N, C-alpha and C positions, 0 to 999 in steps of 0.2 A: 085619780082617786087619792085617798089620804096617804101621805108620806110623812112620817114623823122623823125629823132629822135633828139630832142634838149636837150642837157644837160642830157643824160641818161647814156649809157654804160661808157662813159669816166668820168662821175661824175666830171665834170669840177668845179673848185673852183673859185668863184667870189670874189668880194671885201669883205674884212674882214674874208676871209676863209669860207664864207658861201657856202655850197654845193648846186648846182642847182640839186634838187633831182627828179623832175618830168619830164614827157615826153609829147611831142606832136607827135602823130603818124598819118601819112597819109596812109590809108589802101586802097589797090586795090584788089589784089588777094592773098596776103600773109596771114599767120595765123593771125586770129583776136583774140584779148583778150576777155576772158569771165569773167563775174563778179565773179563767185566763185574762179576762178584761180587768178584773180587780187587781191582778198582779201587775199588768201594764200600767193601770191607773196609779197604783202605789209608787211604781218606779218614776213615773212622770211627776207625781207630787213631790217626791224627794228631790228631783232635779230642779223643780220650781223653787222649792224652799231653799235649796243650795244657792240659788241666785238671789235670795232675799226678796222674792216677788210674792205678792198676794194674788189670789184668783182674779180680783178686779183689775190688777195690773196686766194680767195676761189677756183678759177679755178686751181691755182697752187697746193694747198693742196689736192684737190680731183682728179686732173688729167683731169679736164673738160676743154672745151673751154670757153672762157669768154662769148661768145655769148649764150651759154647754160645757164649760170647763169643769164644773162640779160633777156632771154626769160622766165625763171621761175619767176623772180621777176616782169616782166611786164605782167604776166598772159597769155602769148601766148602759153605756154606749160602746159599741165597737168603734175603734178609731179609724177614720178614713185615712188613706195613704197620704193625701195632700195635707190633712190636718196634722198628722204625725210629723211630717217634714217641717211644717211651720213651728211646731213645738221644739223639735230637735235644734232648729236654727236659733230660736229665741233663747233656749236654755244653754246654747253653746256646747252641746254634747260632743265629746271627742268621737272621732271616726270609729275607733275600736269599740266604743260603747253603743254605737247606733244599731248595729246588726242584730244583737239580741232583742232590742226593743222592736225592731221591724218584724222579727220572727214572732214575737208575742202578739203583735197586731194581726199577723196572718192567722195565727191559731185562734184568736178571738173572733175572727170572721168565718171560720169553718163551721159548717152545720154540725151540731152535736148529734149524738146517736139517738136522742129522744125526739128529734125534729118531727118524725111522723105523728107524734102524739101532741105536738105543741099547740094545736088548735083546741084540744080538749083538756088541757092541764092549766092549773093556776100559775100565776107568776111566781108565787112562793114555792110551789113544788118544783118548778124549773130551776130555781135557785138551789134548792136542796139537791137535786140531781147533779147540778154542776159541782157543788161542794163534795158530794159523795164520790164523784168521778175522780177528783184530784186529791182527796184526803188520804193520808197514810193510815190514820187511826180515827175511829169514830167512837165517841162515848155518849151513851144515851140513857135517859130515864123517861119512860112514858107511863104515867099513872093510870090511864084509862084503858088503853089497848096495847097490844104488842107492836113493837117497832116493825116497820114495813119490810125490813131486810130479814126478819125471822118468821114471817107469816107463811103458812101453807096456802096454796091457791084457794081452797074452800073457805078458809078463814077470811082471806082477803076479799073474796067474792061476796061473802055475807056482809062485810063492812061496806063495801062499795055499793051494794044494792040498797043500803039505807038512804043513799043520796037520791036526788031527783032523777028519774029515768028520762034521759034525753037521747037514748040510743048509744050511750058511751060506756056502759058498764063493762061490756066484754073487752073493749079496747083498753080501758083503765086497768082491768085485771091482767091483761097481757103485758101492759107496761110494767106493772109491779113484778111480774115474773122475770121480765127482761132485766129490770133493775137488780134483782137478786142474782141473776146469772152473771151480770157484768161484775158485781162485787165479788162473787165466788171465784170468778176466773182471773181476777187481777192478782198479781203477785205482791206480797208484802203488806197487804191491807189487814187491818185488825178492827174488830167490833167488840166493844165492851158495853154490855147492855144490862142495866138494872131493870128487873121485871117486878112490878108490884103484884103481890099475891092476889090482891083484889081483882086485878084484870084477868086472872086465871079462874077465879071463882065465879066471875060474872060471865056466863056463857055467851059466845058469839056463834050464831048459827044454831047448832044443837049439840047434844052430848057426843055424838059420833065425830063431829068436826073437832070438838075439843079434845077427844081422845087422840086423834091423829096429830093435833097441834102439839100436845104435850109430849108425845113420842118424838116429834120432830125437834123440839127444843132439847130433849135429852141427847139426841144424835148430834145436834150442833155443838153441844157442850163437850163432845169428844174431839172436836176439831180445834187445833191450837189457834186458829184465826178468830175464833169466837170465844168470848168469855161472858157467860151468863151468870148473873147473881140475883138472888131472890130477896126482895124486901118483904119480910114476914109481917103479917097483920098483928101477930102477937108481940113483936119486938117494940118496946117502948122508945119514945124519943128519937125516932128516925128523923133526920133533917129533910122532910118531904117538901118543905117550903120552897125548895129549888124549882118545883113544878116541872112541867114537861120541858125538857132541855136536851138538845143534841149539841155536842161539841166536836168540831172538826179540827183535827190536828194535821198540818201539812208538813211535807218534807222541809228540812232546813232551808231557809232563804227563798222558799216558794211563796208562802203567804203566812201571815200571823194567824194564830188560832182564832177561829170564828165560833160564836155560840148562836144557836138558833132555837126559837121557841114558837110552837104553832098553837093557835087556838081556833075557835069555831069560825072566826071572821077573816083570819089571815095569818101571816107569819112574821115574826120579829127576827131580823138579822142583826146581830150584835157584833160590832168590831171594836167598840170602845175598850181600850186595854184594861182599865180598872174594873169595868162591869164584867168583862169576860173572865178576868182573874177571880172575881168573887164567885161567879158561877162554877168555874173549874174547881175551886176549893170546896164549895158546898157539895158538888157532885162527888168528888173524891171522898169527902167525909161520909156521904151516904153509901157509896160503894163499899168502903171498908167496914161499915156497920152491917152490911148485908151478909147473907150466907155465901160462902166461897163456892166456886163452881162444883166441886165434888158434893158438898152438902146440898147445893141447889138441885142437882140431879136426883139426889135421894128424896128431897122434898117433892119434886115433880112426880116421882114414882109413887110416893105416898098419896099425893093429891089425885093422881090418876085412879088409884084403887078406891080411895074413900069417897070421891065425889062423882066420878064419871063411869064407874062400873057398878054402881049400886042398883 
């Protein structure tokens, strides 16, 4: 299906000979990058560039297609053992540096916890699950609905049931609950979530579900791992043009920050450094203009009384 790649396989050269090294991928049904494979691919890319080689040089030397080299470096393919050994040899990687790369390759081939749901989930959702699994901090703004990690089961079920019924609704709802449980159980993770007031005033399900959902948000805001901020409808000039955006921050030296944006047709995975930086700055600008967590809790309480207890 469609894959939009900007300045990737061709490794286009910009002004001053600076290579445009990173990618912007639109995922629909194609292979999705996984965080462990992306980390290994990034390491291999650095080794290749350290040797002064282009992807075409590698494909010619090893008798591979150039797209295979690109998929490995982009994290969209788990690296086979024999392929990794060929790359280590070609890049003349020191013995002491080889074992960490082999370990990454093994991790990339292990079944992920969401494998039982892989047949009913989209490629872009699987990419999100991978990023959530390894991210240390997640920053998100969703203008239409609440982020999946803060939805109560009834709210999630009401959203899922809007999709075509192929017998998967119950399984998808179960996956969302498991996703939340995994995040809550992980140590050191943090979620910073900007909630648009419009998404709370537009009921999902019914008033009873929304009452439970708002109470749940207030409870989450008491947990230091969650920081919920409300974008008020009455606040002028909020920088909402950032649109639906999730930013994944990883532990130092694990992966660079990744931005993700989902729409009706698929998901945009953004690794391009300048593009990610622009989204991060715009998101942080929005976050700082929103209500702080304490005032957000008070606003949620007021909204609960004024709209869903009338």
